[in-house]
N, C-alpha and C positions, 0 to 999 in steps of 0.2 A: 504494500500500500504506500501511496504518497499522499502528503497533506499539504495543500496550499491555501492561501487566503486571497480574498479579493481586496482591492484597494481602489480608491477614486472618489470623486466628488459626489455629493448627494444628488440623487435623481439622474444619474448617468447610466442606469440600466444594469447595475451589477446583479441584483436579485433576479431580474427578468432573464438575464443571460444564464445564470446558474439553473433556473427552472427549465430553460430551453435545452441546456446541456444534459440535465440529469432527470428531468421529469418530477423533481422534488421541489416543493415550494419552501425556500429557506426561511421566509418570514414566519415565525412561530406564533406570534401574538396577534390576537384579533385586532388590536389597535394598529399594529403595523399594516395589516391588510386593508383596514378601513381607510387609513391615511395614505397608503401607498408609500410609506416611509419606513426604512429599516431603522429600528431603534437599538436593538440588541443583536448579539451574535446569532447567526443562523447556520445550519449545517445540512449538507447534501453530499451525494457521492454517485459515482458511476464506474463501470468497467470500461477501460480504454481498449482500442483495437489490438494493442500488443499484449493484452492479458493483464496489465497492471490495473489495480483499482485506485482511483483517485478520490480523496475526500476534500471537500471545499468548506472553508470557514468563511461565511459571508459576513462582512463587517459593515456597520453603518457608515454613511458618508457625511452626515451632518456634523458641523463643528461642535455642537452640544454633546455629541456622543463619541468624541475622540478617545476618551478613556476606555470605552467599550471596544473601539477599534484596536487600540494598542493591546488589549487583553487577547484579542483574536490573532494578532500577527506575532506575538511574542515568542512562540515556540515553532513557527513554521520556517522553512528554508526556501520556499517558493511562493510566487505571487502572480495572480491574474490582475494586471493593472488596467483599469477601465477608464477610457476617456470618450465622451459623447461627441459624435461628429457635429451636431448642431450647436454645441456650446464650447467645445475645445477645452483648453487647460483652464482650471478654476482654482480658487483658493484652497479647497480641501485636497485637490490633486497635489498641490504643492506641499501641504502639511503631511499628507500620507507618504509622499516620496521622501521627505526629510526623515520621517520615522523609519522607513524601510532602509534608507541609506545609513542611518545611525545604527541600526541593528545588523548592518552588513548583509542584507538579503541580496543574493547575487543571481538567483535563478528565477525566471519568470517569463511571461508572455505579455506584450503590450497589445491591448485589444481596443480598437476604435469601434464603438457601438452606435446604434441608431443611424446606420449608413443609409437607411431608407428615407431619412428626414433631411439630409444635407450631404454635400460633397465631403467625403471623409478625408481627403488628402491634406487640406490645411490643418485639421486637428492632428493628423498623423505626423506631419512634419514638426508641428509645434511640440507634441509630446516626445518625439524622438530627440529633439534638441534638449529638452529638459532632462530626459533620462541619461543623456550622454555625459552629464557631469556627476553622475551618481554611481552607486554600486550596481545598478541595473543597466548600465550602458551596454548597448549591443544585443539586447534580448530580442527574440523573434517578434514579428509584428503581424497582426491579422486584423482585417476589417470585417465586421459582422453586423447583422441585424437580429436582435433577439426576437423581434416581432415577426419578421418574415422568414427567418431561418437562414437567410443568405450568409455564407461564410462559416457556418457552424462546422461543416466538414473540414475545412482548413484549420479551424481552431482546435477541433478534436485531434487532428494530426499533430499540431504544434504541442498540445498538451501531452500526447503520447511520447513525443520526442523529449519533452521536458522531464517526464517521469524517468526516462532512461538516463538522463544527465544529472539528476539530483543525487546528492551523496546518501550513502546508506550508513546509519549510525551503528554503534557497537551494541549488539543484542545482550551482551553481558555487563553493560555499564550499570552503575548504581541508578536507581529510579529517583527522579525528582519530578513529580507530577503536579504542575500548576493547575489548579481547578478553575474552570470557567463557569460551571453551574453546579448547584447543589439543591436537591429537592426531594420530597418524600413521595413514595409510591405506595398506595393502599395495598396492604398484603405483602409488600416487599421491604419497606423501610427506606433507608437513606440511599439515594443514588447520586453519584457525582459524575461529571463528564470532563474530559481534558484531552489535550493533544499529547501523546506520549512521544517524546523526541529522542529518547535513548533508553536502552534496557528492555526488559521483558516483564510483563505482568502475568501472573498465574493465579487461577482460582485457589483460594486457601492461603495466599501470601499474606503476611503481616506487614503493615506499613505504619509509619509514625506521622502524626499531624505535627508539622513543624512548629506551629504557633503555640500549641498547648502541650506537646509531648504525649498526647493520647495515642494509645495503640489501637489500631483498627484492623479488621480482617476482610479480605475480599471474599464476599459470600457468593457473588455472581459476577460475570464478566461478559460484556457485549462489545462488538465492534461492527459498525455499519449495519446495525439492526440484527446481527446474528449472535446467538449464544456461542461463547468460546471458552475453552479450557485455558488458553494462553494467548496473549497478544504481544507481539514484538514490535518495536519501533522501526519506522515511524508509523503512527496509527492514531485514529480517533478511537477513544475508548470510553465506555460507560461502566462504572463500577457500582455494584450493590454492596454496601459496606455494613459490616456487623460491628457493634460497639460504640456507635455514635449517632446522634440525631441530626437530621438535615440542617436544623437551625443553628447547630454548633459549628457549621462550616460556611465559609464565605468565598466569593470569587477572589482569587489571589492566594488562598491558602495552598500549601504544598504538602503532598503526601510523599514520604521519603523511605528509602531503604533504611531499616534500623541500624544505628551505629555507624553510618557511612558519611554523615554530613555534619558540618559545623555551622551553627548559627552565629552570625556576626552582626554587630551594629556599627562597625567601622571598617572601611576599606580604602586602600589607595588605588587610584585608577589612572589610566592613560586616556587623555582626551583625544577624540578623533578629529573634530572639525572646529574647535574653538580654543582660544587661549584661556587658561584658568583665571587670569586676572580680569577677564572681561565678563565672566559669568556672574549672575546674581548670587547672593549668598544663600538664598533659600530657593530650592527647586523641587520638582517631583522626579523620582526615579521609577522607571518602569522596567521590569524584567519578567519574562513569562507572562502570566496573567496578573502578576502582583504589581502594586503601586504603593509607594511610601514617600512622604516628604524627606528631604535630605538637606543637611547644611553643608555647604561647600567651603573648604579651606584650601586656597591655592598653595601648592608647594613650589611650583615653578611654572613655566609657560605651558608645558604639556601635561603636567601631572597635578593631581589634587587629592585631598583626603575628603571622603564623604562620611558624614555622621548620619546614620539612618534613624528615622523616628521609631522603627520597629525592627527587631532582628529578623534576618532572612537567611535561608540556607544558600550561601554563595560560595563559589569556587574560583580559584585563580584561572583566568582565561574567559570567564563569563563576559558576555556582551549585554549591555543595558543602554538605555537612553535617558537623558535628562530633559525635562520639559518644563517650560514656564507656562503653566495653565492659564494664568491671568492674561498673558499676551498671545496665547495660542501659538507658541513657538517651540520648536524642538532645537534648542541651542547646540546639542552635541550628543554623539554616542560615546560610550566609554567602554574600555576593556579593563577588567579587574586584574590588578597586578599583585595585590596582597590582601588576604582576608584576616590576618592577625598582625597588623603593622605595629611597629614600636611606638611608644609614647614620645611626644615631642614636648620636652619640658624646658630645655635650655634655649637661650638666645642663639639664633642661627640654626636650630635643629631642623626647621622646615627646609631651608636651603640645602643642608647636608643630606637630608632624606631625599630630596629631589635629585641631587647628584648621584646618590646611591642607586636610585631607581633607574636613572639614565644609564649608569655604568653597567647595570645588570640586565638591561632590557632584553638583550639577545641571548642571555644565558638560560639554561634550564631552571625553571622556577623551583623545582625540588632541591636542587643544589644550593640555590640562593637562600632558601628558607632554612635548610639544615645548617648551613654555615653560620647564619645569623643566630640561630637558637643554640647551636652547639650540640645539644642532645635532645632527642624527642622520640616518640614512638611512631612506628610505621603507619598505624591507623590515622594519626594526625595528619600525615602527608596525604594520605588517601582522601581524608575529609576536606583537605584544602584543594584537592583536585590535581595533584602533581605526582610525578613518579619519584620513587626512591632513587637517588643517584647511585651508580654502580660502585663508586668508591667508598660509600658509607660503611663504617665499621658496625657490625651487627652482633647483637646478643639477644636471641629470641626476637621479639618485635621492637626492641630498643635499638636506636640508631645513634651513632656517635660520629661527629665530624672529625677527620684526622687532626686538624688544627686545634680543635677543642681537646682532643685526647692529649696532645703535647702540652697544652696549658694545664690540664689536670695533673699530668705526670710531673711537671715542674713544681707545681704547688704541693704535691704529695711529698716530693723529696725535701722541699723547704720545711714542710710540716714535721717530717720525721727528724730532720736535723735540729730544728728548734726544740722538739721534745727531748732529744738526747742531751742537748746542752742544758736544758732546765731540769731534767731528771736523769742524770747519767747512769743510775743504777737500774732504771726500768728497762724492760725488754720491749721497747717500742710502744705502739698503740694498737688497739683492736681495729679490725676491719670495719666494724660498725661505727667506731669513732671517726675513722678516716672518711667513710661515706658521708657522715653528718657534717664534718668540718669542710669537706670539699664541695658539698652541695650536690653530690651525685644522687639522682632520684631512685636508683635501684641497685641492689648488690651485684647483679649480673654484669654491670658496667665496669666494676673494679678490675676484673681480669683483663679487659681491653686496655685499661690504663696501665696495668702492670706489664703489658706487652710492648710498651713504648721503649725505645732505646734510652730514654732519659731515666728509666727506672731499673736499669741493669744492676744498680747497687742496692736494690730493695729486695728483701726476702719476705716470704709470706708462709708462715707455718703456724699451725695450731690456732688459726683465727686471728693472728697478730701480724703486724707489719713492722719491719725493722730495717735500718740501714745496715748493710753488711759491714762488719768490722774488719780489722786487720786479720790476715790469714793466721789460723791457729798453728802453733808449733806442733811437731810430731808428738812430743811427750804429753802436751795438753790434749791433743786429739785422742790419744790413747786413754788418758785419765777420764775425759768426758765420756768416751765410748763405754768404759767400764761402769761409770756411774749411771749412764742411761740404761745399760743392760740390767743393773740391779734395780733401778726404779721401775722398769717394765714389769718386774715380778711383784714388787711391793710399792705401788705408785705413790703412797702417802707417807712412807718412811723416809723422810728427808735425811741425807747424810749428816753425820755429826762432824764437829770440827776436827776430831782425830782422824776420821775416815778421809776427810778432804786433804789433811796433811799427808796421809799415807799415799794418796793419789797424786801428791805434789800439785794441788790446785789451790792457788791463793785467790784473793779477792779480785785482782786484775784479770786472772785467767777466767774466773767464773763470770765476771762482767762481760768479757769478750764472748764467751760461750752463750750468754743470754742474748747479747745483741745479734749473734749469728743465728738465733732461733733454735739452738741445741738444748738450752735449759730455760726454765721459768723461775725468775727470782720472785719469791712470794714475799719475803721480808729479809732483813739483815741475817745472813747465815742460813737461810732456808731456801733450798733449791729443789724444784720438782721438774717433771717433764712438761713441755708445752702441751696445752690441752687439759692440764690437771684441773683448772677451774671449772670447766664444763663437766668433766668427769665427776668432780666432787658434787656439783649441783645435782647431777642425775642420781647419785647415791643418796644424798640428803633428802631428795624428793620422796624417797620411800618411807621416811620416818613420819609418824603422826605429828601433827603440828599443834602448837609450836614445840620445838625441840630444844634441849639444853646442850651446852658445849660438851658435856660428858657423853650424851647420846650421839652427838656428831663424831666425837673422837672414836667411839666404839664402832660405828658403822663404817668409818673411813679406815679403821685398823691402824691408828697412829697414836702418837703421844700428845700430851698437852702442849709440849714445846712447838709442835707443828700445827695442831688443831686450832689454837687461839689465833695466831697470825693468819692462818688460812681462812678462818671465819671472818676476820677483819677485812681481808682482801676481797672475799666474796661479797661482803656487804658494800664495800667501797665501789666495786665495779658493777653493782646492781643485780647480781645473781640471787642474793638473799637480802633480808632486812632484819636488823637487830632490834628487838622490841625493848621497851623501857625496863622490863623485869629481867633482862639479860638473856632471854630465850631468843630463838631465831625462827624465821619463816622463809621458805623458798618463794621467790617471785615467779608468777606464771609467765609474764611477758619477758622477752629477751631484754637484756640490760642495755641502756643507752651509754655504752662504755666509752671511756676516754681513749 
């Protein structure tokens, strides 16, 4: 299926032409038929000679209903532009063309109607000249009469050729369905209609109402009057929804693939046809069937920041138009450059942001966004409408920019160096403390940081990070190895001073072994294996709570000399809590360790 819209001045025969082509009267309301004036969107369709089905969105041509017209053309990629032979180019012809040019509609057919009432050539030449300066320059031209049927064969052939030339969207794309109608049907419930521009709808699918977050289910699905199990873009679709009343939905609401879209109230945009400094500060923005007031903040000549009156599901690369409704003008079309732009707080920030946007204008948007943020999740890039750059460092769905990785690595080395200078007898810091102090949002990112060449001097054992100390001498390595072997059998029987002397391990040797991650210094003269704190916590968790130091000593199989400083260390690092009466309790949550 292909979907196109009509465009042109009021009373130029758009609806008559659609009726002649399809046999369907697009004017749905009694008032429209009584007055002979299209007020709202109408819909019709037919099968073309090549086998393609074409749906038509018939739009009103009166200037009072331009907002309705924009809702009809917002999601189409083709247009049937109509100019009457007896009147020629008129004011709404011009406004409709500006809107189509702003939305970069490039596919269409120029049709001069009512050729039975006047010589069509002057109107044809005039319209051709106007279109030549727009995105519709060079489209095929046909002269017809909706009343007599003259030229309808040529128009049908032109539409058949247009259908073959129009782009085919991605059937697997995320759905963003801008609603153009919502109404209740007796016995069926809520029905909405829309133009599906990308993706696929299937009966039973769950969608999200962007404005409210309400989940709805597709109970029934129709396209061109036929019941369907699935509808792929491009298509006109009618959805029978479960889970919402028709009055809870409005034209311009969007139904979305759950979890795939980001709502935003602030975007940076590239202006198509105007200078930012020349725009009014208050305009209306139209995208799909939605419209919202926006405040315009110029950043440079070609770029501006738009603050939206209501949040919309927008993506980088989206095309919209800005309209001055009071003066019936379409000042410019815009292309969305960023849906989560940085704040502008300092003097000169707007100019710097404009320079940044110009500098990155031709670069992949995903790369620009990840470089600016440093670290983010892959679904965030998807929601912004961009691809993950191939050079991104991955851990699950977390992404890390290489430059950000090097910055985190340098800060980690500085953090460990400062910790060693301030606490020379400590054995580094915990991984959780490093995550917190570096601002890394997820533990899985730490291994990526440790893969940096900058962190070759960092060791990670037993959940702790340390700067690698000087190389241990052979006799020290032998003494530490013997000590580790003994502790592996009796993990909480810390060596006595005499045992350490027999192994020829003095305070300096033991400190170096701790910094190398070979031993854990619990307190002065008390050394255990790395990981002893977590192992002790797991054993203590078996005791009825609260427990006494004597009970702890017994379950750990150690002496008071070791149990007391070990309990102090456990409490200090958040594994346990010492109660006022001297008893202890194991904490359920992992400790926010230093």
